[in-house]
Every structure is written in structure tokens, then in C-alpha cells.
DOVOSE-288703 format. One record per residue: residue number from 1; x, y, z of N, C-alpha, C, CB in turn. Coordinates in pm, whole numbers. Glycine has a CB too. Layout:
% DOVOSE-288703
NUM | X | Y | Z | X | Y | Z | X | Y | Z | X | Y | Z
...
% end
This chain:
% DOVOSE-288703
1 | 107 | -135 | -14 | -11 | 3 | 18 | 89 | 121 | 7 | -101 | 8 | 204
2 | 34 | 230 | -93 | 153 | 342 | -80 | 37 | 449 | 15 | 230 | 422 | -275
3 | 128 | 520 | 94 | 36 | 591 | 197 | 87 | 726 | 138 | 60 | 559 | 380
4 | -23 | 830 | 107 | -1 | 950 | 72 | -64 | 1069 | 118 | -12 | 946 | -32
5 | -5 | 1163 | 143 | -77 | 1281 | 194 | -120 | 1378 | 79 | 13 | 1356 | 296
6 | -232 | 1450 | 72 | -259 | 1547 | -15 | -311 | 1658 | 60 | -344 | 1505 | -117
7 | -237 | 1777 | 21 | -258 | 1906 | 94 | -251 | 2035 | 9 | -155 | 1918 | 201
8 | -316 | 2138 | 64 | -290 | 2254 | -37 | -217 | 2355 | 103 | -470 | 2330 | -136
9 | -122 | 2411 | 60 | -42 | 2478 | 160 | 32 | 2641 | 99 | 82 | 2356 | 205
10 | -3 | 2700 | 174 | 58 | 2846 | 137 | 198 | 2853 | 133 | 19 | 2954 | 236
11 | 248 | 2954 | 84 | 416 | 2975 | 83 | 478 | 2948 | 210 | 462 | 3125 | 48
12 | 425 | 3000 | 314 | 481 | 2986 | 455 | 431 | 2868 | 533 | 449 | 3109 | 537
13 | 393 | 2780 | 466 | 349 | 2632 | 503 | 197 | 2613 | 598 | 484 | 2566 | 598
14 | 124 | 2731 | 566 | -1 | 2747 | 675 | -100 | 2671 | 587 | -59 | 2924 | 720
15 | -172 | 2575 | 638 | -268 | 2490 | 579 | -422 | 2534 | 648 | -221 | 2327 | 610
16 | -415 | 2608 | 755 | -558 | 2648 | 804 | -528 | 2743 | 902 | -651 | 2529 | 865
17 | -670 | 2806 | 936 | -685 | 2906 | 1026 | -822 | 2880 | 1101 | -676 | 3042 | 955
18 | -834 | 2855 | 1226 | -949 | 2840 | 1292 | -1045 | 2747 | 1185 | -1007 | 2990 | 1335
19 | -990 | 2635 | 1173 | -1037 | 2512 | 1132 | -1089 | 2527 | 964 | -1159 | 2469 | 1240
20 | -1057 | 2632 | 898 | -1058 | 2674 | 774 | -959 | 2717 | 674 | -1119 | 2747 | 783
21 | -942 | 2701 | 550 | -837 | 2747 | 485 | -851 | 2879 | 475 | -817 | 2690 | 369
22 | -718 | 2951 | 474 | -721 | 3100 | 495 | -724 | 3159 | 351 | -588 | 3156 | 584
23 | -718 | 3119 | 257 | -729 | 3178 | 133 | -866 | 3141 | 65 | -612 | 3138 | 49
24 | -879 | 3221 | -44 | -1016 | 3207 | -116 | -1042 | 3061 | -236 | -1028 | 3362 | -206
25 | -1143 | 3033 | -254 | -1184 | 2914 | -294 | -1102 | 2894 | -421 | -1334 | 2907 | -308
26 | -1026 | 2804 | -445 | -941 | 2771 | -573 | -1012 | 2663 | -639 | -787 | 2725 | -543
27 | -1081 | 2697 | -728 | -1155 | 2568 | -807 | -1076 | 2439 | -853 | -1215 | 2621 | -943
28 | -953 | 2473 | -914 | -849 | 2385 | -964 | -808 | 2299 | -836 | -721 | 2471 | -1031
29 | -803 | 2369 | -751 | -742 | 2297 | -613 | -833 | 2167 | -573 | -745 | 2414 | -471
30 | -979 | 2232 | -560 | -1099 | 2134 | -540 | -1111 | 2011 | -635 | -1230 | 2214 | -556
31 | -1092 | 2026 | -778 | -1107 | 1934 | -858 | -974 | 1828 | -840 | -1127 | 1999 | -995
32 | -851 | 1886 | -837 | -766 | 1826 | -800 | -748 | 1728 | -700 | -713 | 1890 | -791
33 | -821 | 1778 | -585 | -834 | 1688 | -466 | -925 | 1584 | -487 | -876 | 1758 | -347
34 | -1036 | 1604 | -537 | -1138 | 1499 | -606 | -1074 | 1394 | -675 | -1229 | 1564 | -709
35 | -997 | 1481 | -771 | -925 | 1348 | -857 | -850 | 1264 | -808 | -844 | 1375 | -954
36 | -768 | 1301 | -689 | -658 | 1239 | -634 | -725 | 1165 | -522 | -543 | 1338 | -592
37 | -837 | 1157 | -430 | -914 | 1134 | -365 | -1031 | 1025 | -407 | -941 | 1243 | -337
38 | -1086 | 1029 | -516 | -1205 | 954 | -540 | -1194 | 804 | -530 | -1254 | 987 | -668
39 | -1278 | 745 | -478 | -1288 | 595 | -460 | -1173 | 544 | -388 | -1297 | 522 | -592
40 | -1101 | 610 | -297 | -1006 | 570 | -203 | -1046 | 618 | -60 | -871 | 622 | -245
41 | -978 | 514 | 28 | -970 | 528 | 184 | -900 | 672 | 189 | -874 | 395 | 270
42 | -962 | 741 | 293 | -889 | 865 | 331 | -866 | 862 | 510 | -991 | 1007 | 274
43 | -770 | 892 | 565 | -736 | 918 | 684 | -742 | 1065 | 726 | -618 | 865 | 700
44 | -816 | 1104 | 831 | -793 | 1245 | 852 | -846 | 1265 | 1013 | -881 | 1343 | 731
45 | -836 | 1365 | 1080 | -851 | 1392 | 1225 | -989 | 1441 | 1239 | -744 | 1496 | 1284
46 | -1014 | 1417 | 1346 | -1189 | 1451 | 1380 | -1207 | 1586 | 1350 | -1247 | 1432 | 1550
47 | -1118 | 1684 | 1376 | -1136 | 1836 | 1331 | -1138 | 1867 | 1186 | -1024 | 1920 | 1386
48 | -1067 | 1774 | 1114 | -1094 | 1786 | 989 | -1222 | 1723 | 920 | -991 | 1745 | 936
49 | -1243 | 1627 | 983 | -1376 | 1597 | 955 | -1503 | 1678 | 956 | -1397 | 1515 | 1024
50 | -1480 | 1772 | 1085 | -1584 | 1862 | 1149 | -1566 | 1991 | 1042 | -1550 | 1901 | 1330
51 | -1468 | 2036 | 973 | -1462 | 2114 | 901 | -1513 | 2089 | 760 | -1356 | 2146 | 914
52 | -1517 | 1955 | 736 | -1591 | 1910 | 591 | -1724 | 1892 | 639 | -1532 | 1761 | 508
53 | -1792 | 1928 | 743 | -1960 | 1930 | 761 | -1974 | 1817 | 812 | -2058 | 1943 | 632
54 | -1883 | 1740 | 867 | -1921 | 1610 | 954 | -1982 | 1511 | 882 | -2015 | 1636 | 1065
55 | -1939 | 1497 | 747 | -1997 | 1416 | 640 | -1886 | 1339 | 566 | -2075 | 1506 | 541
56 | -1900 | 1251 | 512 | -1795 | 1195 | 385 | -1839 | 1251 | 271 | -1792 | 1030 | 354
57 | -1753 | 1273 | 205 | -1730 | 1334 | 83 | -1761 | 1233 | -25 | -1591 | 1386 | 75
58 | -1835 | 1278 | -145 | -1898 | 1161 | -235 | -1759 | 1057 | -279 | -1985 | 1240 | -395
59 | -1788 | 936 | -288 | -1710 | 877 | -329 | -1565 | 843 | -253 | -1709 | 931 | -429
60 | -1557 | 871 | -149 | -1472 | 853 | -64 | -1497 | 760 | 71 | -1443 | 972 | -40
61 | -1399 | 698 | 121 | -1432 | 615 | 245 | -1320 | 702 | 367 | -1391 | 416 | 212
62 | -1351 | 717 | 480 | -1312 | 797 | 569 | -1276 | 705 | 692 | -1415 | 900 | 592
63 | -1170 | 725 | 736 | -1116 | 658 | 904 | -1084 | 764 | 948 | -981 | 546 | 930
64 | -1142 | 829 | 1064 | -1107 | 929 | 1136 | -1077 | 889 | 1262 | -1193 | 1020 | 1136
65 | -956 | 989 | 1265 | -869 | 955 | 1408 | -927 | 1084 | 1513 | -659 | 968 | 1377
66 | -947 | 1010 | 1621 | -999 | 1115 | 1739 | -943 | 1046 | 1871 | -1187 | 1133 | 1747
67 | -910 | 1137 | 1988 | -880 | 1088 | 2110 | -1003 | 1056 | 2189 | -796 | 1178 | 2177
68 | -1119 | 1121 | 2125 | -1259 | 1090 | 2209 | -1306 | 970 | 2205 | -1373 | 1163 | 2168
69 | -1293 | 874 | 2293 | -1358 | 732 | 2293 | -1494 | 731 | 2271 | -1340 | 661 | 2417
70 | -1559 | 819 | 2294 | -1722 | 828 | 2263 | -1762 | 855 | 2142 | -1792 | 925 | 2334
71 | -1673 | 936 | 2070 | -1699 | 1003 | 1937 | -1752 | 854 | 1833 | -1529 | 1097 | 1874
72 | -1837 | 906 | 1754 | -1932 | 805 | 1686 | -1941 | 869 | 1553 | -2086 | 784 | 1760
73 | -1957 | 818 | 1424 | -1974 | 846 | 1287 | -2049 | 745 | 1228 | -1852 | 863 | 1219
74 | -2191 | 776 | 1158 | -2262 | 689 | 1096 | -2198 | 669 | 981 | -2387 | 722 | 1082
75 | -2110 | 738 | 924 | -2060 | 731 | 781 | -1934 | 689 | 769 | -2066 | 851 | 712
76 | -1840 | 671 | 879 | -1723 | 662 | 861 | -1666 | 544 | 987 | -1666 | 813 | 859
77 | -1526 | 517 | 957 | -1480 | 406 | 1076 | -1394 | 509 | 1158 | -1376 | 249 | 1016
78 | -1415 | 488 | 1289 | -1342 | 576 | 1395 | -1234 | 479 | 1469 | -1456 | 643 | 1512
79 | -1127 | 567 | 1474 | -997 | 476 | 1537 | -935 | 600 | 1641 | -855 | 412 | 1388
80 | -836 | 566 | 1719 | -763 | 654 | 1816 | -651 | 680 | 1824 | -772 | 631 | 1912
81 | -565 | 621 | 1685 | -461 | 648 | 1643 | -439 | 642 | 1525 | -394 | 600 | 1691
82 | -339 | 723 | 1460 | -268 | 683 | 1322 | -233 | 555 | 1287 | -153 | 744 | 1308
83 | -146 | 501 | 1409 | -128 | 354 | 1352 | -262 | 278 | 1368 | -6 | 269 | 1435
84 | -342 | 293 | 1409 | -455 | 209 | 1453 | -509 | 225 | 1272 | -574 | 286 | 1615
85 | -515 | 319 | 1236 | -582 | 376 | 1112 | -509 | 288 | 988 | -555 | 557 | 1098
86 | -378 | 304 | 990 | -274 | 251 | 908 | -323 | 102 | 893 | -120 | 268 | 974
87 | -321 | 35 | 1042 | -351 | -101 | 1050 | -498 | -166 | 1030 | -307 | -132 | 1171
88 | -566 | -77 | 975 | -720 | -110 | 1001 | -732 | -229 | 851 | -847 | 72 | 993
89 | -811 | -310 | 917 | -836 | -446 | 804 | -907 | -385 | 682 | -948 | -586 | 871
90 | -967 | -276 | 681 | -1055 | -215 | 581 | -959 | -170 | 471 | -1143 | -92 | 640
91 | -822 | -135 | 510 | -753 | -81 | 384 | -657 | -178 | 349 | -684 | 58 | 399
92 | -636 | -290 | 389 | -518 | -372 | 377 | -499 | -417 | 214 | -536 | -505 | 480
93 | -599 | -413 | 145 | -588 | -435 | 11 | -592 | -323 | -104 | -683 | -519 | -11
94 | -574 | -212 | -27 | -575 | -89 | -88 | -442 | -48 | -172 | -602 | 5 | 19
95 | -450 | -3 | -309 | -321 | 48 | -374 | -277 | 166 | -296 | -340 | 89 | -529
96 | -359 | 266 | -267 | -304 | 388 | -217 | -395 | 425 | -125 | -278 | 492 | -314
97 | -379 | 501 | -9 | -462 | 533 | 104 | -404 | 683 | 137 | -448 | 416 | 234
98 | -494 | 768 | 133 | -476 | 940 | 134 | -482 | 969 | 292 | -619 | 1038 | 40
99 | -378 | 1075 | 320 | -395 | 1144 | 457 | -441 | 1272 | 412 | -260 | 1155 | 554
100 | -543 | 1331 | 480 | -610 | 1432 | 467 | -583 | 1540 | 559 | -725 | 1397 | 468
101 | -518 | 1501 | 671 | -483 | 1627 | 762 | -558 | 1596 | 884 | -528 | 1779 | 698
102 | -577 | 1693 | 988 | -515 | 1812 | 982 | -372 | 1819 | 1012 | -578 | 1891 | 1059
103 | -317 | 1930 | 1056 | -159 | 1940 | 1106 | -128 | 1857 | 1188 | -116 | 2056 | 1167
104 | -176 | 1786 | 1288 | -113 | 1689 | 1390 | -102 | 1555 | 1307 | -210 | 1671 | 1535
105 | -197 | 1520 | 1224 | -210 | 1413 | 1158 | -97 | 1417 | 1057 | -344 | 1402 | 1105
106 | -93 | 1504 | 980 | 39 | 1529 | 881 | 154 | 1524 | 960 | 42 | 1674 | 803
107 | 168 | 1571 | 1085 | 279 | 1561 | 1150 | 351 | 1434 | 1179 | 255 | 1616 | 1250
108 | 236 | 1363 | 1238 | 255 | 1234 | 1271 | 269 | 1123 | 1155 | 148 | 1205 | 1353
109 | 232 | 1137 | 1034 | 200 | 1071 | 923 | 347 | 1091 | 820 | 51 | 1137 | 863
110 | 407 | 1212 | 858 | 506 | 1251 | 754 | 629 | 1135 | 746 | 568 | 1405 | 795
111 | 679 | 1085 | 860 | 778 | 964 | 835 | 736 | 868 | 794 | 842 | 917 | 928
112 | 602 | 805 | 769 | 537 | 699 | 703 | 499 | 714 | 594 | 448 | 658 | 754
113 | 476 | 847 | 517 | 409 | 899 | 377 | 552 | 817 | 287 | 388 | 1126 | 357
114 | 467 | 774 | 172 | 547 | 755 | 37 | 532 | 851 | -45 | 516 | 643 | -38
115 | 438 | 947 | -45 | 416 | 1025 | -157 | 340 | 1183 | -98 | 315 | 926 | -268
116 | 355 | 1277 | -147 | 290 | 1397 | -110 | 248 | 1469 | -222 | 371 | 1479 | -31
117 | 85 | 1480 | -251 | 22 | 1544 | -341 | 8 | 1699 | -297 | -103 | 1473 | -364
118 | 73 | 1792 | -332 | 64 | 1957 | -261 | 49 | 2043 | -360 | 197 | 2015 | -178
119 | -62 | 2125 | -339 | -100 | 2236 | -421 | -63 | 2373 | -338 | -260 | 2225 | -459
120 | 51 | 2408 | -404 | 137 | 2535 | -337 | 54 | 2674 | -378 | 314 | 2543 | -408
121 | -8 | 2711 | -269 | -71 | 2829 | -326 | 26 | 2964 | -321 | -207 | 2854 | -246
122 | 6 | 3037 | -407 | 132 | 3168 | -448 | 111 | 3268 | -335 | 104 | 3266 | -622
123 | 81 | 3229 | -216 | 67 | 3366 | -139 | 101 | 3298 | 35 | -129 | 3451 | -168
124 | 145 | 3385 | 76 | 157 | 3345 | 265 | 40 | 3411 | 302 | 310 | 3418 | 375
125 | -17 | 3335 | 404 | -124 | 3383 | 479 | -97 | 3365 | 662 | -259 | 3296 | 419
126 | -157 | 3429 | 730 | -167 | 3416 | 876 | -248 | 3266 | 896 | -255 | 3556 | 945
127 | -206 | 3213 | 974 | -248 | 3070 | 1003 | -220 | 2988 | 1157 | -171 | 2992 | 892
128 | -308 | 2918 | 1181 | -259 | 2850 | 1330 | -247 | 2706 | 1312 | -368 | 2873 | 1460
129 | -245 | 2681 | 1193 | -202 | 2524 | 1146 | -130 | 2510 | 1031 | -319 | 2433 | 1119
130 | -19 | 2422 | 1018 | 111 | 2410 | 928 | 119 | 2283 | 910 | 246 | 2462 | 982
131 | 158 | 2285 | 765 | 228 | 2136 | 723 | 387 | 2135 | 747 | 203 | 2100 | 549
132 | 424 | 2006 | 773 | 559 | 2005 | 809 | 647 | 2030 | 699 | 592 | 1886 | 867
133 | 766 | 2067 | 709 | 846 | 2098 | 599 | 899 | 1956 | 521 | 969 | 2190 | 655
134 | 910 | 1969 | 374 | 941 | 1859 | 306 | 1089 | 1862 | 277 | 860 | 1847 | 188
135 | 1156 | 1785 | 361 | 1287 | 1769 | 362 | 1359 | 1707 | 208 | 1307 | 1676 | 488
136 | 1451 | 1806 | 135 | 1496 | 1775 | 29 | 1580 | 1649 | 36 | 1554 | 1878 | -17
137 | 1643 | 1618 | 177 | 1708 | 1498 | 182 | 1617 | 1360 | 181 | 1789 | 1507 | 300
138 | 1517 | 1368 | 194 | 1420 | 1263 | 207 | 1316 | 1242 | 86 | 1345 | 1289 | 331
139 | 1309 | 1359 | 30 | 1206 | 1360 | -74 | 1266 | 1413 | -205 | 1083 | 1448 | -31
140 | 1206 | 1344 | -313 | 1230 | 1405 | -491 | 1102 | 1448 | -536 | 1284 | 1276 | -620
141 | 1106 | 1578 | -596 | 1013 | 1634 | -653 | 1002 | 1565 | -805 | 1039 | 1782 | -645
142 | 882 | 1507 | -809 | 848 | 1416 | -922 | 765 | 1510 | -1037 | 751 | 1282 | -861
143 | 700 | 1614 | -988 | 613 | 1702 | -1079 | 599 | 1844 | -1035 | 473 | 1646 | -1089
144 | 587 | 1909 | -1105 | 576 | 2069 | -1059 | 497 | 2123 | -1207 | 764 | 2161 | -1024
145 | 381 | 2159 | -1164 | 278 | 2207 | -1278 | 228 | 2322 | -1230 | 155 | 2109 | -1314
146 | 301 | 2470 | -1263 | 260 | 2590 | -1223 | 143 | 2646 | -1330 | 388 | 2680 | -1211
147 | 71 | 2720 | -1254 | -58 | 2789 | -1298 | -56 | 2914 | -1261 | -179 | 2732 | -1248
148 | -114 | 3016 | -1330 | -141 | 3175 | -1297 | -284 | 3176 | -1269 | -104 | 3288 | -1426
149 | -321 | 3275 | -1167 | -475 | 3303 | -1122 | -527 | 3329 | -1256 | -505 | 3437 | -1009
150 | -679 | 3306 | -1218 | -786 | 3335 | -1352 | -897 | 3364 | -1278 | -821 | 3203 | -1468
151 | -1025 | 3377 | -1358 | -1139 | 3378 | -1276 | -1204 | 3292 | -1175 | -1210 | 3388 | -1342
152 | -1155 | 3165 | -1184 | -1194 | 3060 | -1083 | -1084 | 3018 | -1000 | -1250 | 2939 | -1148
153 | -990 | 3080 | -1001 | -873 | 3061 | -912 | -782 | 3189 | -882 | -786 | 2955 | -975
154 | -832 | 3268 | -767 | -782 | 3390 | -770 | -639 | 3412 | -710 | -873 | 3467 | -709
155 | -592 | 3303 | -694 | -431 | 3303 | -656 | -338 | 3213 | -764 | -411 | 3229 | -493
156 | -211 | 3275 | -807 | -115 | 3171 | -861 | -115 | 3029 | -778 | 34 | 3235 | -858
157 | -108 | 2921 | -836 | -79 | 2792 | -756 | 12 | 2687 | -842 | -225 | 2720 | -713
158 | 38 | 2605 | -768 | 134 | 2485 | -838 | 104 | 2353 | -784 | 297 | 2507 | -811
159 | 86 | 2282 | -848 | 45 | 2110 | -804 | 198 | 2035 | -812 | -87 | 2017 | -945
160 | 230 | 1979 | -708 | 387 | 1940 | -654 | 339 | 1802 | -617 | 466 | 2041 | -506
161 | 429 | 1707 | -680 | 418 | 1572 | -636 | 561 | 1555 | -591 | 367 | 1465 | -750
162 | 585 | 1503 | -467 | 690 | 1454 | -424 | 697 | 1288 | -384 | 716 | 1538 | -320
163 | 786 | 1217 | -421 | 793 | 1088 | -391 | 917 | 1055 | -248 | 832 | 1016 | -545
164 | 897 | 994 | -171 | 977 | 947 | -79 | 1130 | 908 | -163 | 896 | 821 | -4
165 | 1255 | 923 | -130 | 1369 | 909 | -190 | 1398 | 742 | -150 | 1479 | 1027 | -138
% end
């Protein structure tokens, strides 16, 4: 199984502010996210699940990580650690499983990831949640696809794919 993260990140590594993304809606990033996650199992923290409206996105299966032993979800599997999520029998046969965040989940997953799909937003923002640094000693840039702002994407952005060396 390939364990991958998918993230949109500002130039200063900010990924969130008060439970939301601090930049305006980027249509291309939403389309990219859907393309990369559709039909896959996705691991995410409870706060990220809350930020997504407490529901599974169409065509995706969720494994929610929470410390709250009373937390239940009618539409997702619930576990209490990243390791428990990775070891869950539901994903044993999967080709690729995606990590969706948030910040603490990304931090824990970083040493275990095989790939990172990153949308680099062409600006910096104030935030309270950050993505860990991608260390060039451990990661190889496999793709960089740059785009300029347009009517559906108010900021410049670049799709990046990093594979673990």
C-alpha cells in the first residue's frame, strides 16, 4: 500500500486558520483533490472531518482519528491513533490510501508517507495550522505544474508531487 498525503499549503506552510483554509476558494485545487481522492480510503483527524461538515465526501471512505473514545460516526470508521488507522483491515488491500490532515495528523504521518500531493498556493497567509517541511534529503520532486490566477482561481498555484527517496 502507498500512503500519500494530499494538502493545499501557502508559501509559508500555513494550511489552516480557525478550522478553515485562509485563502479564497480555488476551483482547480478542489478538482485536483477530488481527482486524487475519489474511490480511495482517506485518513483524517476529527477536526478536519468537522471542517468538512461532519460528512463523508462523495466517492470517498473515511477513517477518522480522534482521542475521544465516545465519538461515533454513522458514515465512517473511527479509530484512536494513526497507527490504528494504517493497520485497519478495511485498507489492507488498497493500492493507495490518502492522509487528509489536519496539522497534527500530517506531522505524525510524515515519516510514514510514500508520496505527497501538494497544491502550493502562491501567497503567504496568517494561520494556526502548518504542514511539516518537506526535507529535500528525504523527498524527490516528481512533478511541478505551475498555473497563474484566473477567474476561478484567484491566486497563482502549483501542483507538486513528491515521492520519498
